[in-house]
N, C-alpha and C positions, 0 to 999 in steps of 0.2 A: 425389459419393461421400462428401465430409466435411460437406456441409451441404444443406439443403433450402431452397428459395425459397418464402416464404410471403407471401400478401397479407393484410395486416392489416384491421381493421374500418373503417379510414379510406381504404382503397384504396392504401396504401403498400406497398412491397415490403421485407420483412425476410428475414434469413438465420438459420436455426436449425440448429445442428449435428446431424448424424445420429448413430446409435449409434457408428459408426466414428469420426466426428469427436470424440465424447465420450471415446472410448477414447484417441484421439491427445492430447486436452487433458489427460487424466489422466496420461499418460506425460510430457507436457511439465512438469506440476506436479512430478512426482517428480524429473525432471532438474533443474529450477530449485532445488528444496530441496537436492538433493545439491550443486549449485554453491554454494548459500548456505553450506552447512556447510564446504565447501572453503575458501571465502573466510574464514569464521569462524576456521578452524584457522590460516590464515596470519596473520590479525589477532592471534590469541592468541600465536602465536610471536613476532611483532614486539613485542607488549607486554612479553613476558618478556625479550627481548633488550634493550629500552630500559631495563628495570628493572635488568638486570644484563648489561652488554655482554659480559662474559666467559663468560656462560652459553652452553653448546653443546649442541645436540641436544634443547633444551626446546621443547615445542609444535611437533612436527614438521609440523603442518599436516594430518595425517591426519584423515578423517572421524571424528567421535565421536558416540556415541549421545546424549550430553547436548546437544550443539549441534543435532543433528537434531531432538531433542524440543522444544527451545526454539523453533526456527524453524517447525516444523510446528504446534506448539500456538498460536503467534501467528497463523498463517493460519487455523487452525480457530476459535480464539476470536474473531478479527476477524470472520470470516464469521457467526458466531452473533450477535455484537453488532450487525452491520450490519443484522440483521433485527429488532432492538429499536429501533424508530423513535420518537424523541420528537416529531417533526414530519415530516410527509410533504408534499412539494410536488406540485402537480397534473401537471406535465410532467417528472417525474423529479427525483431529488435528495432527500435527507432528512437531518435531524439525527438521528444514531444515537447509541447509548450507547458512546461512546468507541472506536468501531471503528478510526478512523484512528490513534489513539494506540497501540493494541495492534500494529498493523502497523509502526508506527514503532520499536518496541522492539528488534527484531533488529539494526537499523542502529545504534542507540545502544549496544547490547551488544557487537556483533561487527564493527562498521565498515561502511564504504560499500559494498563488494562484496557482503557478506552481506545488507545492507539492501535493495539493489536487486534482488537475486535473489528475496528473500522478497516484496517488493512485487510483482514480476512474477507470482510464483506465486499470490499473492492475487488479482491481476487475472485470471489464467487460470481460477481457481476461480469467481470471480464470472461469467465468461463461460460457464462450464460449468453453473452453477446457474440464472442468470437472465439469458440473452442478450437484448440489444436492439441489433441490428445493422442499420443502414440502408445503410451503405456500408463497403467493406473498410477504407478509410483511417480511417473513424470508429472502427472496431474497434481499430485501432492506437493512435489518440489517446486514446480513452476507457479501454480496458482495459490496454493495455501501458504507455503513457507516463504516463497519469493516475495509475494505482495504482502503477506502478513508481516514480514520483517520491516516494512516501512513504518510499522507502529513502534519500533524501537526508538523513535524520536521522543517517545514519552519518558525515557530514561533521564532526560534533561529538562523536563518540563518546568522545574523550579531553579534551574541553574542560570547563571549569567551567561548572556549570548546563547540561551538554551535552544533556540530554533536552529541556529547554525550547527551547534554540536549534535543536536538530536538528528538533523537532517543528514549530516555526514555519517553518523552511526547507522541510520536507517538505510542509506544507500550502500554502505558497505555490507550490511546484512543481506540486502537484496542481491548484491553482486556475488556474494559467496554461494547463495543457492542457485543463481542463474549459471554460474561457472560449473557447479556440480551437475546441473541438468545438461549443459552443453557438453560436458566431458563424458558423461555416462550415456546419454540418449542421443546425442547428435554428433558424436565423434566422426561418424561416416562422412560428414560434410567438411571435415578439416581440409584446410588448403594443402596443396601438394607439398610434401616434405615436412609437414607439421604434425606432431603428435597431438592427440585429442585434447589433453590438458592445456598445453600452451596455447593451442588454437582457441579453446574456450576462454581462457584468460584474456587473450587479446581481443577476440571478437566482441565478447560481451562488455569488456572494459571500454571499448571504443565508443559505444552509444551511451552506456550508463554514466560514465564519467564525463562525457561531453555535456550531457543534460545537467549533471550535478554542477559542473563549473558555471554554466549559464544561470542555474538557479541560485547558487551562492552569490554570484555577482548581483542578481536581482535583490536578494534578501539584504545585502549590505548597503543598498541605496537608501539614503536618509528618509525619503518619502514612504518607502516600503516598510522600513523599520518602524516609522511612526504609525503607519496604518495597522501593522500586525499588533502593535501595542494597544491600539484602540479596540481591535477585534478581540484581543485577549481580555481586556477589561470588560467588554460587553459580554463575552462568553461566560466569564466567572462571576458576574454581578448576580 
C-alpha cells in the first residue's frame, strides 16, 4: 500500500514509496515542521525568561509564521544545495555545497528540539525525493537517525561560537550513523582487502569530513559570521 518492491539492475531488492506513501511522507514532513516550530517557540520563551526572569507571558511558545518560514526554508534550501555536488562518490555519498550547514541552522537558532525535528523533516524529504532503501532498518538509520543527527547543533545554541561547535557535533552524529549503515548494510561494497567497518569509516569520512572542512572555513569568514549574527537576531526577535 505504501511502498513497492523493486528489483534493481544488480538483482537486489529495493523499496520505493507508492503515491499513497509519498502523500504520507509529505504529511509527516508538515507535522515535523510544526513540531520544530513548537520547540522553537518554547526555546524563545526560555531565552526571554533567562534574559529577564521577571518577564511573564513573553514568547508564549505558540507557532509563529517567522519560525515556520525559517525551518521550512532551511529544509528547502538544504535540499537544493544537496543536489549541487562538488564531488560524487561511486557508491553513494557526496560533497555538497554546504547542505549540512544549512540544516544545522535551525538547531543553532531555535535549540535542540527544533533542530532535531528539522533534521528529521529533511531526512523524510530526502526519502521522498531520492529513496534508496534496501532494508527497513537501513531506512531508519540513514534517513531518520543520520539526517536527524544534524539537529544536534542545537546543543550549542546559546554557547560562544555555538554554530561551529554545534556544526561539528552534528556532523559527528551524522558520521556515526552513516558508518553504522555502511558497516551493516553496505559491507559487501568494501574495497578488496578491507573489512566492512574500516571501509565504512574511511569511505563515509572522506566525503562527510571534506564537506565539514569546507563549511567550517566558510563559517569562520568574518562576513559570514556577521551575516549569521544578523540572521540569528532576526529569527529570535
